[in-house]
C-alpha positions in Angstrom: -217.1 57.9 -13.1 -215.4 54.4 -12.9 -214.5 54.6 -16.7 -213.2 58.1 -16.3 -210.8 56.9 -13.4 -209.6 53.7 -15.5 -208.9 56.1 -18.3 -206.9 58.4 -16.0 -205.1 55.5 -14.7 -204.1 54.2 -18.1 -202.9 57.7 -19.1 -200.7 57.9 -16.0 -199.3 54.4 -16.8 -198.3 55.5 -20.4 -197.0 58.8 -19.0 -194.7 56.8 -16.8 -193.4 54.7 -19.7 -193.1 57.6 -22.0 -191.1 59.9 -19.6 -188.5 57.3 -18.3 -185.0 58.5 -18.6 -182.4 56.1 -19.7 -178.6 56.7 -20.1 -176.7 54.7 -22.5 -173.4 53.3 -21.0 -172.2 50.5 -23.2 -170.2 47.6 -21.8 -167.5 46.1 -24.1 -169.5 43.9 -26.7 -167.2 43.5 -29.8 -167.0 40.7 -32.1 -165.4 38.5 -29.4 -168.2 38.7 -27.0 -170.7 38.2 -29.9 -168.8 35.0 -30.9 -168.6 33.8 -27.3 -172.4 34.5 -27.0 -173.2 32.3 -30.1 -170.9 29.5 -28.8 -172.8 29.7 -25.4 -176.1 29.4 -27.1 -175.0 26.4 -29.2 -173.4 24.7 -26.2 -176.2 25.3 -23.6 -179.4 25.8 -25.8 -178.4 23.6 -28.9 -179.1 26.3 -31.3 -176.8 27.2 -34.2 -177.4 30.9 -34.7 -176.4 33.6 -37.2 -176.7 36.5 -34.6 -177.5 36.8 -30.9 -180.7 38.6 -31.3 -183.6 37.5 -28.8 -187.4 38.1 -28.6 -187.9 39.2 -25.1 -190.4 37.3 -23.1 -189.3 37.6 -19.4 -187.9 40.3 -17.4 -185.4 39.3 -14.6 -184.6 41.6 -11.8 -181.3 41.1 -9.9 -178.9 42.9 -7.5 -175.3 43.1 -7.9 -174.2 42.2 -4.4 -172.0 45.2 -4.4 -172.7 48.7 -3.1 -170.6 50.5 -5.7 -171.9 51.5 -9.1 -168.4 51.7 -10.5 -167.4 48.2 -9.3 -170.6 46.9 -10.6 -170.3 48.3 -14.0 -166.6 47.2 -14.2 -167.7 43.7 -13.4 -169.9 43.6 -16.4 -168.0 45.7 -18.8 -165.2 43.1 -20.0 -165.9 40.7 -22.6 -164.4 37.7 -20.7 -165.3 36.3 -17.2 -163.4 37.4 -14.2 -161.1 34.5 -13.0 -163.0 34.5 -9.6 -166.1 33.3 -10.9 -165.5 29.7 -10.5 -169.0 28.8 -10.0 -169.6 29.4 -13.6 -166.5 29.6 -15.6 -166.6 25.8 -16.6 -169.8 26.7 -18.5 -168.2 29.5 -20.6 -165.7 32.2 -20.5 -168.3 34.7 -21.7 -168.6 37.3 -19.1 -171.9 38.0 -17.2 -174.0 41.1 -18.5 -177.3 42.6 -18.1 -179.2 45.1 -20.5 -179.7 47.7 -17.6 -178.0 48.6 -14.5 -179.8 50.8 -12.0 -177.9 53.1 -9.6 -178.6 53.5 -6.0 -180.1 56.9 -6.8 -182.4 55.3 -9.3 -180.6 56.4 -12.4 -181.1 53.8 -15.1 -178.3 52.8 -17.5 -178.7 50.8 -20.6 -175.3 48.7 -21.0 -176.3 46.7 -24.2 -178.9 46.6 -26.9 -182.2 45.2 -25.5 -182.6 42.5 -28.0 -179.1 41.1 -27.7 -178.7 38.1 -25.5 -177.0 38.9 -22.2 -175.7 36.0 -19.9 -177.5 36.7 -16.5 -179.6 33.9 -15.8 -179.1 30.2 -16.3 -181.4 28.5 -18.7 -183.4 31.6 -19.7 -180.9 33.9 -21.4 -182.6 33.4 -24.7 -185.8 35.1 -24.0 -185.0 37.6 -21.1 -184.0 41.0 -20.4 -181.8 41.5 -17.4 -182.0 44.3 -14.9 -179.4 44.8 -12.4 -179.6 46.9 -9.5 -176.6 48.2 -7.4 -176.8 46.8 -3.8 -177.6 43.4 -1.9 -174.5 43.9 0.4 -172.8 40.6 0.8 -175.3 39.1 -1.5 -177.8 38.8 1.7 -179.1 42.1 2.6 -182.3 43.3 1.1 -181.1 47.0 0.8 -182.3 48.3 -2.6 -183.5 51.9 -2.2 -187.0 53.5 -2.8 -185.4 55.2 -5.8 -184.5 51.9 -7.3 -187.8 50.4 -6.7 -189.5 53.5 -8.5 -187.0 52.9 -11.4 -187.6 49.3 -11.7 -191.5 49.8 -11.8 -190.9 52.3 -14.6 -188.5 50.3 -16.5 -190.8 47.2 -16.4 -193.7 49.4 -17.8 -191.2 50.6 -20.4 -190.3 47.3 -21.6 -193.7 45.8 -21.4 -195.1 48.5 -23.7 -192.1 48.4 -26.0 -192.0 44.6 -26.5 -195.6 43.2 -26.4 -194.1 39.6 -26.4 -193.0 40.2 -22.7 -195.5 38.1 -20.6 -193.4 37.3 -17.4 -191.3 38.9 -14.8 -189.2 36.9 -12.1 -186.5 37.7 -9.6 -183.2 36.0 -10.2 -183.7 33.9 -7.0 -186.9 32.4 -8.7 -185.1 31.1 -12.0 -185.2 27.5 -11.0 -189.0 27.6 -10.7 -189.0 28.1 -14.4 -187.3 24.9 -15.2 -190.5 23.2 -16.2 -191.6 26.1 -18.4 -191.5 26.4 -22.2 -188.7 29.0 -21.9 -186.3 26.8 -20.1 -183.5 25.7 -22.6 -180.4 24.6 -20.5 -179.1 21.3 -21.7 -176.6 20.8 -18.9 -178.4 19.4 -15.9 -175.4 20.0 -13.7 -175.1 23.7 -14.4 -177.1 25.4 -11.8 -176.3 28.2 -9.0 -178.2 29.1 -5.8 -179.4 33.0 -6.0 -181.0 35.1 -3.4 -181.5 38.4 -5.4 -183.5 40.4 -5.3 -185.6 38.8 -2.7 -189.3 38.2 -2.2 -189.9 41.5 -0.5 -188.6 43.6 -3.4 -190.3 41.5 -5.9 -193.7 41.7 -4.2 -193.5 45.5 -4.2 -192.8 45.6 -8.0 -195.4 43.2 -8.7 -198.2 45.2 -6.8 -197.1 48.3 -8.6 -197.2 46.7 -12.2 -200.2 44.3 -11.3 -202.3 45.9 -14.2 -199.7 44.6 -16.8 -200.7 41.0 -15.7 -197.3 39.6 -16.1 -196.8 35.8 -15.1 -194.6 34.7 -12.3 -193.1 31.2 -11.5 -195.5 28.7 -10.0 -194.2 27.2 -6.9 
């Protein structure tokens, strides 16, 4: 009986990954952004690369700190960083980005190729897939929806199945706990920001739902 239940659980897990619906909604990622990404990789990670392809090993979950899908998308869409991002503009004019953006109703949008490097987490961009969630009002409120939680769980399962190299999942607010890991590459010791997204409560719910994937988390 136990074996039968385990088999059913496995089939259910595969079903979730297979049935996930992802809508492609590309941000602007032309040659200018590609060249800026290459320059970012060289400056911050010390690699002189021919392309911006990555081998995904980590999934990073975020919130946008804005309640509007349109505004959240429009922040990520341009190739160059907005002038109000004074906290990170000195590091590069390359705009922030993410591979996925999840709407409040749970709709999942793919913004760029999953294996291209996005600028979304200091020190770890070269091995991570970024997932943004519309919400986190004022960059303080833990207000992501049940629909978003369900979509994050499904997306994590989809990515872990598609890329067997993925072995870790973190929240953006946990990124500095990865500084002693093999994945940390940031060469500028002064380039750090304080993050609160998407919070411990949300991460605990996602981790509980995907515990069977055995994804590592930062060790405090």
